[in-house]
N, C-alpha and C positions, 0 to 999 in steps of 0.2 A: 511601527513595523509596516512596511508595504507588502501587499500580497499581489502576486501575478498568477493568473489562472488561464490555462488554455481552455476557454469555454467551449469551443467547437469539439475538442476531444472529449470533454466531460459529457456533453450532450450525446455525442455519438456512442460512447461506451455505455451510458445510461440507457440508451435506446436498445442496444444489444441485450442488456440485462432484462429489460421489460419484454422484448420479443422472445427471449429464451424462456423466461418464466411462463409466459402465456403459451408458448409452443409446447413446453413440457406438460402443461396441464391438458392441452388438446391431445397430445400423444397418449397420456394416461387415460383420458376419457375414451379414447379409441380402444384401449384395452378393456375398459368396462363394457363398452358396447359389444366387443367381441365375445365377452362372457355372457351377456344378456341375450344376444341374438345368434350365438354360435349354433344353437340347435336348429333354428330355421335355415341357417346356411349349410347345414349338413356337416359342420365341423366336429360334432360329437359322435358321428358314426365311427365304428371301429376302424374303418379304413382311412379315416381322416383325422383321428385323434392326435396322431403324431404331428401333423401339420398345425393343429390348433395349439399344442404346447410350444411348438417352435415359434409361431407368430406371437404368442403371448409373452414368451421369454424375450424376444427381440423388442417388443413394445415396452416391456418393463425396463430393460437395459437402456434403450434409447431415451425413454421418458425420464428416468432418474439421472442419466448422464447429462441431458440438456438442462434439467433442473439445477444440477450442480454448476453448470456454466452460468445460468441465470443468477444463482446465489453469489457466485464469484464476482460478477459485475455489479450485482445489487449491493453487496457489502461494501464495495469500493466507491460506488457512484450514486447510490440511491438511499442507503440507510442513514437515519439521523446520527448514528454513531460511526459513520464512515471515517477512515483515517484522516482525510483532509480536514474534516470538521473538528475532530479531536485536536489536531495540531494547531488549527486556528485558535481554538479556545485555550490550549495549553501555553501558547506563545504570546497571547494577548498582553500588551503592555510593554513589549520590547521597544527599544529606541528606534528612531526613524532610520538609522543606518542599517537596520536589518531588513532583509527582503525574503519572504517565503515564496518560493517558486513551486507551483503545483501543476504537474502534468505538462510543463512547457519545456522540459529537458529530458534526455534519455533516462534519468532517474526521476521518479514521480514526485518525490518530496525532497526539496533542496532548500537549505537556508543559507543565504549569502550574508555573512557577518562582517563586522568591521575588521576582524582579524583573519578571515579565511572563509572556507566553504565547508558546510556540514551537510552530509547526505543522511536522510533518515530512512531506516528500514523499519517499517511499522508492522507490528504483529498484534492481532486482536484476540488471541486465544485466552481462554480462562484456564483455571486449574493449575496444577503444578508443572512448572517448566524448569528443567535442569540443564546446566552446561558444565561438563566436567571432562577433563582430558581431551579437549578439543571437539567434543560431541554434544549436540543438542538433543534433548529427549523430552517427549511429552506423551503421557499415556493416552493412547487412542485405540478405538476398536472399529470393527467393520460397520456396526450400527451407526456410530456417530459420523463416520465418513460418508455414509450414504444418506442418512436422514437428518443429521445435524446441520446447523448453519455455519459452524466454524470450519475453517480450512485446515489442512495439515500444516504443521509448524514449518516443515522444510529445514533448510540450513541457513539461518540468518547471517552467519559469518560469511558464507559463500556469496550470498546476495549483497552483503556489504562490500565485499571485494570487487564484485562485478560493477556495482553502482559507482564506486570510487574510480574504477578504471574508465568508465564512460565519461565521467565529468573531467577526469584528468586529461583525457584525449582532447576534449574541447579546449581546455585551457592551454594545452601544449600547442594546439594548432593556431589559436588566436593570439596568445601572448607568450610565445616561446621563450622570450627573454626574461620572464618573471617566474619566480618560485612561489606559488600560492599555497599556503597551508590547506590541506584537505583531509577530511576524516569522515567516518561514518559513526552514527549512533543508532543502536537498536532500541526502539521504543515500544513498550508493551502498553496497550491502551485499556485493556479490560480491568475493571476495578477489583475483580476477584482472582486475578492471576497471582500465583505464589511463585516467586523467583528464587531458585537455588542455583546461583550463578557464580562460578569462581572467576577471579580476575583474568581478563584476556586482553588481546590487542584492540578490541572494539568495546567501547563503553555501552553498558546496558542500563536503561532507566525505565521507570514507569512514566506515563504521560504526565502525571501530577507532579513529578519531580523534574521535568525537563527544563523548565525556565530557570529553576534554582541551579541546576547543573551548568547551564550556559552562562549564568552570572557568577557562578562560584568556581567549583573544581574544574569545569570545562571552559572557563573564560580564556580567550586568547589575547595576546598583546595586540593592540590596534595597529593596523597597517597605515602607512602614510596615505593621505587622501588621494594622491596621484595614482598610487597603485590600486586603491579601492575602486577608483573610477574605471581603470582598465579592466579589472576583474569583473565588475558589474556589467560593463559593456560586452565583455566576452560571453557572459551567460544570459544576456538579455534582461538583466535586472534594471529597475528604475534608476535614473541618474541620481548620484549623490547630491543631496540638497546642499546649497551653499551655507557656510557657517553663518550663524546670526551675529550681527555686530553688537558689541556691548551697548547697553542703553546710554544715550548721550553722545555716542561717537558719530563722526561725520564720514 
């Protein structure tokens, strides 16, 4: 399997994560300083106490808000268990005709296969996740949203639809005469996730099951090489390697 990464984007987004995390710490330290030195500044006087509480509340909200931004980018671009790294490991060993495109297309995680294009919607949540009657649910609380490292689940099905639409637009613009199979797969990476998911239009798998799915139930019929080449060129994937000649042939 070939891997294509937009390294500039990764470095840029990782830097945003680092700056946000350091910035949130600085803001919260400012809140601590306000508490320690508020007396000397006269903020604890009866006429100024309202101002003190207002400043302290603003510092807390801004500090935790910026920290969430830092964790968002950190989880995606800095963490050892970031989605791109999990996908690399989960798909290791796929044939050379596969190309994993990371951050180089409107959808962050795209697999160009011999039989079409798969967009991955990667979710890192732990705990129990359910999908029933078209609705995704995961038990969350205010404490975990503010202080936990995990992000809200959101609507993976909606994200899948939007990601497919973005890739379909590229294919339609660059190779309008070809009908390329396109799908999304929702991938959960946390080893402790418990999935209670009824069958739906979008496949849902654990990261540990992903390669087996692509080689088994989710395997597509291979497209002709001529079509594969056009598909790969449209998405910026590496060129299809020429077929190896049988040993002893000229």
